[in-house]
Steps between C-alpha positions, in 0.01 A plus 500: 500500500770328701414164656712355778490132596635389837531169682600530862409452865258721691705687763243558772128459543315722247335809652158613377324830555223703341560841343283804571312419178424148626745314276687207652877500467739225613876554530774242543853443376650221295861381536682387188818301561760611245756238604823557687719809485879491460541439876265199496211681674141469378404798282130580539296767320178619666201628303209680669168377353165680503168332417173691456132410540430132418867414476550659844239263644654205316851579629373543857313166488759304306849608603707444814858584587738255332262397220648471152299724268492601133416867437430683175470873523604846397812655657531855628830655604485670843769730637516635857747618765577271793556610863861592422401713201631245250291471184355150457314338211283191467264344251141486628294238315123528457385139464269423210516123551622277781524128551603296802768250393568331835434551867769620737523388862244757626245394236544131578464563876185707439351221288593231759338707777171505311529863391457401139482798268328502163843477339582165653212335312650571158675164484865412513709793388215744565421552133184641355312199370191506281277469809655801671305827484824687574668340201238601246476849650878541495527383140229740381668784696830423329334506158315828575823669606686406182716220643532223251713192474767554241625204291867556586 
């Protein structure tokens, strides 16, 4: 199994829908800043992220555009043709674990306006503390799916 770990900013507000089978799915993208290119311009890599079921609900409640997030998941290579017929490829990530690291401007404005989501009560940094039901659920999901912390 391949595990991908990403730290980046949520690009736009996550979108949630239900499938025909009644499963919740949330999609959003994460921007990873790779530094500056040879011309001095910011070089950004975008990763589309998909969350299913409980993680879909968590992402919808927790994340806002601009938030800094940590994602662990499995990558899948997707290839398609764009409008001009050019073949394009991206890496779609199915999130197995996510953690809010810090709020972006949209998240801070939402919190200030009283629209506090469950995610904003996780403490500074948005981590999964011992009192968080999401944290214990996420940890057990990681263990069930074979993700383990390696000593190196």
